[in-house]
C-alpha positions as CSV (number, residue, x, y, z in Angstrom):
1,X,117.1,114.0,90.5
2,X,116.6,110.5,89.2
3,X,119.8,108.8,88.3
4,X,120.6,106.9,85.1
5,X,120.0,103.2,85.5
6,X,122.6,100.7,84.4
7,X,121.7,98.8,81.2
8,X,119.7,95.6,81.7
9,X,122.0,92.6,81.9
10,X,124.6,94.4,84.1
11,X,125.2,93.2,87.6
12,X,122.1,94.3,89.6
13,X,122.2,95.7,93.1
14,X,121.0,93.0,95.6
15,X,117.7,93.5,97.4
16,X,118.2,95.1,100.8
17,X,121.6,96.5,100.0
18,X,122.6,99.9,98.7
19,X,123.6,100.8,95.2
20,X,127.2,102.0,95.0
21,X,127.5,105.5,96.5
22,X,126.0,108.2,94.3
23,X,127.5,111.6,94.6
24,X,124.9,114.3,95.0
25,X,125.4,118.0,94.3
26,X,124.2,120.5,96.9
27,X,121.3,121.4,94.6
28,X,120.2,117.7,94.5
29,X,120.5,117.4,98.2
30,X,118.4,120.6,98.7
31,X,115.8,119.3,96.3
32,X,115.6,116.0,98.1
33,X,115.3,117.6,101.5
34,X,112.6,119.9,100.3
35,X,110.7,117.0,98.7
36,X,111.1,115.1,101.9
37,X,109.5,117.9,104.0
38,X,106.6,118.1,101.6
39,X,106.1,114.3,101.7
40,X,106.1,114.5,105.5
41,X,103.5,117.3,105.5
42,X,101.3,115.5,103.0
43,X,101.4,112.3,105.1
44,X,100.6,114.3,108.3
45,X,97.4,115.5,106.6
46,X,96.6,112.0,105.1
47,X,97.3,110.2,108.4
48,X,93.6,109.7,109.2
49,X,92.9,107.8,106.0
50,X,92.4,104.5,107.7
51,X,91.6,105.7,111.2
52,X,87.9,105.3,111.1
53,X,87.6,102.4,108.6
54,X,90.3,100.5,110.5
55,X,89.5,101.2,114.1
56,X,85.8,101.4,114.0
57,X,84.7,99.1,111.1
58,X,84.0,96.1,113.3
59,X,82.3,98.5,115.8
60,X,80.1,99.9,113.0
61,X,78.8,96.4,112.2
62,X,78.2,95.1,115.7
63,X,77.4,98.0,118.0
64,X,76.3,100.8,115.7
65,X,74.1,98.6,113.5
66,X,73.3,95.7,115.8
67,X,74.8,93.0,113.6
68,X,76.0,89.9,115.4
69,X,79.7,88.9,115.4
70,X,79.1,85.8,113.2
71,X,77.4,87.8,110.5
72,X,80.0,90.5,110.7
73,X,82.8,87.9,110.3
74,X,81.0,86.5,107.2
75,X,80.6,89.9,105.6
76,X,84.3,90.8,106.4
77,X,85.5,87.5,105.0
78,X,83.6,88.0,101.7
79,X,84.8,91.6,101.4
80,X,88.4,90.6,102.2
81,X,88.4,87.9,99.5
82,X,87.2,90.5,97.0
83,X,89.7,93.0,98.3
84,X,92.6,90.6,98.0
85,X,91.6,90.0,94.3
86,X,91.6,93.8,93.7
87,X,95.0,94.1,95.4
88,X,96.5,91.4,93.2
89,X,95.6,93.4,90.1
90,X,96.0,97.0,91.4
91,X,99.8,97.1,90.9
92,X,99.5,95.6,87.4
93,X,96.9,98.2,86.5
94,X,99.0,101.1,87.7
95,X,102.1,99.6,86.1
96,X,100.4,99.4,82.6
97,X,98.4,102.7,82.6
98,X,99.3,106.3,82.0
99,X,96.9,109.2,82.4
100,X,97.3,112.5,80.6
101,X,98.0,114.0,84.1
102,X,100.8,111.5,84.8
103,X,101.3,107.8,85.7
104,X,101.0,108.0,89.5
105,X,99.5,111.3,90.7
106,X,95.9,110.8,89.4
107,X,95.7,107.5,91.3
108,X,96.7,109.3,94.6
109,X,94.1,112.0,94.1
110,X,91.2,109.9,92.8
111,X,92.0,107.1,95.2
112,X,91.9,109.4,98.2
113,X,88.4,110.7,97.2
114,X,87.1,107.2,96.8
115,X,88.7,106.1,100.1
116,X,87.0,109.1,101.9
117,X,83.6,108.3,100.5
118,X,83.9,104.6,101.4
119,X,84.8,105.5,104.9
120,X,81.8,107.8,105.2
121,X,79.6,104.9,104.1
122,X,80.5,103.0,107.2
123,X,78.7,105.6,109.4
124,X,75.4,106.2,107.6
125,X,72.2,105.0,109.2
126,X,70.6,102.1,107.4
127,X,67.0,101.0,107.7
128,X,67.5,97.2,108.0
129,X,70.1,94.6,108.9
130,X,70.4,93.5,105.3
131,X,70.9,97.0,103.9
132,X,73.5,97.6,106.7
133,X,75.4,94.5,105.8
134,X,75.4,95.4,102.1
135,X,76.4,99.1,102.4
136,X,78.8,98.7,105.3
137,X,80.6,96.0,103.3
138,X,80.6,98.1,100.1
139,X,82.0,101.1,102.1
140,X,84.6,98.9,103.8
141,X,85.6,97.5,100.4
142,X,85.9,101.0,98.8
143,X,87.8,102.4,101.8
144,X,90.4,99.6,101.9
145,X,90.8,98.7,98.2
146,X,91.3,102.3,97.2
147,X,94.3,102.3,99.5
148,X,95.9,99.7,97.3
149,X,96.0,102.2,94.4
150,X,97.1,105.1,96.7
151,X,99.9,103.1,98.3
152,X,101.3,101.6,95.0
153,X,101.1,105.0,93.2
154,X,102.7,106.9,96.1
155,X,105.6,104.5,96.3
156,X,105.9,104.3,92.6
157,X,106.2,108.0,92.6
158,X,109.0,107.8,95.3
159,X,110.8,105.3,93.2
160,X,110.6,107.5,90.1
161,X,111.9,110.4,92.2
162,X,114.7,108.3,93.6
163,X,115.9,106.5,90.4
164,X,118.5,103.9,91.5
165,X,119.5,105.9,94.6
166,X,118.7,103.5,97.4
167,X,119.5,106.2,100.0
168,X,116.8,108.4,98.5
169,X,114.2,105.6,98.6
170,X,114.9,105.1,102.3
171,X,114.8,108.9,102.9
172,X,111.5,109.4,101.2
173,X,109.8,106.4,102.9
174,X,111.3,107.5,106.3
175,X,109.8,111.0,105.8
176,X,106.5,109.3,104.9
177,X,106.6,107.1,108.0
178,X,107.5,110.1,110.2
179,X,104.8,112.2,108.7
180,X,102.2,109.4,109.2
181,X,103.2,108.9,112.8
182,X,103.0,112.6,113.6
183,X,99.6,112.8,111.9
184,X,98.5,109.6,113.7
185,X,99.6,111.2,117.0
186,X,97.4,114.2,116.3
187,X,94.5,112.1,115.1
188,X,94.8,109.8,118.1
189,X,94.7,112.8,120.5
190,X,91.5,114.2,119.0
191,X,89.5,111.4,117.3
192,X,87.6,110.1,120.4
193,X,86.9,113.6,121.6
194,X,85.5,114.6,118.2
195,X,83.3,111.5,118.1
196,X,82.0,112.1,121.6
197,X,81.4,115.8,120.9
198,X,79.6,115.4,117.6
199,X,77.6,112.4,119.0
200,X,76.3,114.7,121.7
201,X,75.5,117.4,119.1
202,X,73.7,115.2,116.5
203,X,72.0,113.1,119.2
204,X,73.6,109.7,119.4
205,X,73.9,106.8,116.9
206,X,76.6,106.9,114.2
207,X,76.2,110.6,113.4
208,X,79.2,111.6,115.5
209,X,81.4,109.1,113.7
210,X,80.1,110.4,110.3
211,X,80.8,114.0,111.0
212,X,84.3,113.1,112.3
213,X,85.0,111.2,109.1
214,X,83.8,114.1,106.9
215,X,86.2,116.4,108.7
216,X,89.1,114.0,108.2
217,X,88.1,113.5,104.6
218,X,88.6,117.3,103.8
219,X,92.1,117.2,105.5
220,X,93.0,114.0,103.6
221,X,92.2,115.5,100.3
222,X,94.4,118.5,101.1
223,X,97.3,116.1,101.6
224,X,96.5,114.3,98.3
225,X,96.7,117.7,96.5
226,X,100.2,118.3,98.0
227,X,101.3,115.0,96.6
228,X,99.9,116.0,93.2
229,X,102.1,119.1,93.3
230,X,105.2,117.3,94.6
231,X,105.2,114.8,91.9
232,X,104.7,117.1,88.9
233,X,108.4,117.4,88.0
234,X,108.8,113.6,88.0
235,X,105.3,112.5,86.9
236,X,104.9,115.0,84.2
237,X,101.4,115.5,82.5
238,X,101.2,115.3,78.8
239,X,100.9,118.6,76.8
240,X,97.4,119.2,75.4
241,X,96.9,117.4,72.1
242,X,99.9,115.2,72.5
243,X,99.4,111.5,71.9
244,X,99.6,109.1,74.9
245,X,103.1,107.7,75.1
246,X,103.8,104.2,73.7
247,X,104.4,101.4,76.2
248,X,108.1,101.3,77.1
249,X,110.1,98.4,75.8
250,X,110.7,97.0,79.3
251,X,107.0,96.9,80.1
252,X,106.2,93.5,81.6
253,X,103.2,91.3,80.7
254,X,100.9,90.1,83.5
255,X,102.7,86.7,83.4
256,X,106.1,88.4,83.7
257,X,104.8,90.5,86.7
258,X,103.6,87.4,88.5
259,X,106.9,85.6,87.8
260,X,108.7,88.7,89.0
261,X,107.2,88.0,92.4
262,X,107.1,84.3,92.7
263,X,110.6,83.8,91.4
264,X,111.9,86.7,93.4
265,X,112.9,85.2,96.8
266,X,113.3,88.6,98.5
267,X,109.7,89.6,97.5
268,X,108.3,86.2,98.7
269,X,110.0,86.5,102.1
270,X,108.8,90.1,102.5
271,X,105.2,89.1,101.8
272,X,105.2,86.2,104.2
273,X,106.8,88.3,107.0
274,X,104.3,91.2,106.5
275,X,101.4,88.8,106.5
276,X,102.2,87.7,110.0
277,X,103.2,91.1,111.3
278,X,100.3,93.0,109.9
279,X,97.8,90.3,110.9
280,X,98.9,91.0,114.5
281,X,98.7,94.7,114.0
282,X,95.1,94.6,112.8
283,X,93.9,92.3,115.5
284,X,95.4,94.9,117.9
285,X,93.8,97.9,116.2
286,X,90.4,96.3,115.7
287,X,90.0,95.3,119.4
288,X,91.2,98.5,121.2
289,X,87.7,100.0,121.3
290,X,86.2,96.8,122.7
291,X,88.9,96.5,125.4
292,X,88.6,100.1,126.5
293,X,84.8,100.1,126.6
294,X,84.1,96.6,127.6
295,X,87.0,95.8,129.9
296,X,88.2,99.2,131.2
297,X,84.8,100.8,130.9
298,X,86.1,104.1,129.7
299,X,86.4,105.0,126.0
300,X,88.9,107.7,126.8
301,X,91.6,105.1,127.5
302,X,91.6,104.6,123.7
303,X,92.9,108.1,123.3
304,X,95.8,107.4,125.7
305,X,96.7,104.1,124.0
306,X,96.5,105.5,120.5
307,X,98.7,108.5,121.4
308,X,101.3,106.2,123.0
309,X,101.4,103.8,120.0
310,X,101.7,106.8,117.7
311,X,104.6,108.2,119.7
312,X,106.2,104.7,119.7
313,X,105.8,104.4,115.9
314,X,107.4,107.8,115.4
315,X,110.3,107.0,117.6
316,X,110.8,103.7,115.8
317,X,110.7,105.5,112.4
318,X,113.4,107.9,113.6
319,X,115.6,105.1,114.9
320,X,115.0,102.7,111.9
321,X,117.8,104.0,109.7
322,X,120.2,104.0,112.7
323,X,119.4,100.5,113.6
324,X,119.8,99.4,110.0
325,X,123.3,100.9,110.0
326,X,124.3,99.4,113.3
327,X,123.0,95.9,112.5
328,X,124.4,95.9,109.0
329,X,121.7,96.1,106.4
330,X,118.0,96.1,105.9
331,X,117.6,92.3,105.7
332,X,119.0,91.5,109.1
333,X,117.2,94.5,110.6
334,X,113.8,93.6,109.3
335,X,114.1,90.0,110.4
336,X,115.0,90.9,114.0
337,X,112.5,93.7,114.4
338,X,109.6,91.8,112.7
339,X,110.2,89.0,115.2
340,X,110.3,91.4,118.1
341,X,107.1,93.1,116.9
342,X,105.2,89.8,116.8
343,X,106.4,88.8,120.3
344,X,105.2,92.1,121.7
345,X,101.8,91.9,120.1
346,X,101.5,88.4,121.7
347,X,102.5,90.1,124.9
348,X,99.5,92.5,124.7
349,X,97.2,89.5,125.2
350,X,99.2,88.4,128.3
351,X,99.5,91.8,130.0
352,X,96.3,93.4,128.7
353,X,94.3,92.7,131.8
354,X,95.4,96.2,133.1
355,X,95.5,99.5,131.3
356,X,99.2,99.9,132.2
357,X,100.1,96.5,130.9
358,X,98.1,96.9,127.7
359,X,99.6,100.3,127.0
360,X,103.2,99.3,127.8
361,X,103.1,96.2,125.6
362,X,101.4,98.2,122.8
363,X,104.1,100.9,123.0
364,X,107.0,98.5,122.7
365,X,105.3,96.6,119.8
366,X,104.6,99.7,117.9
367,X,108.2,101.0,118.5
368,X,109.5,97.9,116.9
369,X,106.9,98.1,114.2
370,X,107.9,101.7,113.4
371,X,111.5,100.5,112.8
372,X,110.1,97.9,110.3
373,X,107.9,100.4,108.6
374,X,110.9,102.5,107.7
375,X,112.8,99.8,105.9
376,X,110.0,97.5,104.7
377,X,108.7,99.3,101.6
378,X,112.3,100.3,100.5
379,X,113.0,96.6,100.4
380,X,110.1,96.0,98.1
381,X,111.5,98.8,95.9
382,X,114.9,97.1,96.0
383,X,113.4,93.8,95.0
384,X,111.7,95.4,92.1
385,X,114.9,97.3,91.0
386,X,116.8,94.0,91.4
387,X,114.4,92.2,89.0
388,X,114.5,95.0,86.5
389,X,118.3,94.9,86.3
390,X,118.3,91.1,86.3
391,X,115.6,90.5,83.7
392,X,115.2,93.8,82.0
393,X,111.4,93.8,82.7
394,X,109.8,96.5,84.8
395,X,107.7,94.9,87.5
396,X,108.5,97.4,90.2
397,X,105.1,98.9,90.9
398,X,103.6,95.4,90.9
399,X,106.1,94.1,93.4
400,X,105.5,97.2,95.6
401,X,101.8,96.3,95.5
402,X,102.5,92.9,97.1
403,X,102.8,94.8,100.4
404,X,99.1,95.4,100.0
405,X,98.5,91.7,99.3
406,X,100.1,90.9,102.6
407,X,98.1,93.6,104.3
408,X,94.8,92.4,102.9
409,X,95.5,88.8,103.9
410,X,96.4,90.1,107.3
411,X,93.1,92.0,107.5
412,X,91.2,88.9,106.5
413,X,93.0,86.8,109.1
414,X,92.5,89.5,111.8
415,X,88.7,89.7,111.0
416,X,88.3,86.0,111.7
417,X,90.4,86.3,114.9
418,X,88.5,89.4,116.1
419,X,85.1,87.6,115.5
420,X,86.4,84.6,117.5
421,X,87.5,86.9,120.3
422,X,84.2,88.7,120.4
423,X,82.1,85.5,120.2
424,X,84.0,84.0,123.2
425,X,83.8,87.2,125.3
426,X,81.0,89.5,126.5
427,X,82.6,92.8,125.6
428,X,80.1,93.6,122.9
429,X,77.3,93.4,125.4
430,X,78.6,96.6,127.1
431,X,80.2,98.4,124.2
432,X,77.6,101.1,123.6
433,X,79.0,104.5,123.1
434,X,77.4,107.6,124.6
435,X,78.5,111.1,125.1
436,X,78.6,110.5,128.9
437,X,81.6,108.1,128.4
438,X,83.8,111.1,127.7
439,X,83.0,112.8,131.0
């Protein structure tokens, strides 16, 4: 299905715009639709990858292990600095390696296993504060840094499947976003109930969280296996005994990869925009449990809010391509909706005194964010494709990985903001989870 790429030196397609229309046969359309459905299914199963490590990591430090907010902030800051360093090299590593099983699929499979193990580490019982800080931080690092490799490999696979067909890139990423939001909706509806149920079964502490994470891990690995199967026609394994392929002539050096980002205005603007947008998102996600338990005094409100935000994200993903068409391109659309997302996350802090206000502002913010998610990653792909055609050097996976750089910087920023919020409030004094909170 991948289309032939024009020779380097020809006029490249501009980032955010579509390549001249490519005619697809019915067979190609059918293949693309089938791949899109499987991508959606795989993402439904993998939707819980970051649920526990994102929503409950701060809670695991402070309330489950009794670590004060200041120490938690220090641990998170150190981890996030390391994570950002890993993020910076992850795209380059994937760009320059090739396993016998393929270039992208092994990263998705192995990365998912590492991510699941790291998430489980967040919910083991530790004998001391020092050991808790060390192992919680290690688990958080594994859970989040493995996502860099999964994300870059998954989107590298989409780009290989799409070739220069910009429409196909948007289609596959839209199916991913839709699958994620459907999966997030399901997870949001059951995660709190699962935690409460298993907490009552195993007798309190972090056991309920651990059992829930283990269940999610099994489902996540099933989704990774589907990706492994989907990508085989495009990310073909080497025959037994065959030598590893030589590096392609257009393979970029590390310096050329860095230049492909810093000298690529489209990539720089995407990174800066995502830093602000994702920073707001992670502050929101990391404080939901504290607000529900410490302010509203009912953890089940978290279920309602997570369901509403998942529905909003799904609706935004469905509407994203239509808004892009109406507004006239990805660039204008992403600027408008990123600004609207930021305004609405700020609105959460204004209207969050009531459950209704918090839920309403969160719903609108995540709707706008769902629109952005549909077109954001394809724009990174466009920026990489543009640079390939302009310079003749393949930095596409590395440029895609810059989304993760923005995400990690956003997480680091959000950790400091969350610690400040907790240290200036008293919500952690009341945020102790028991089975009775679900009744």
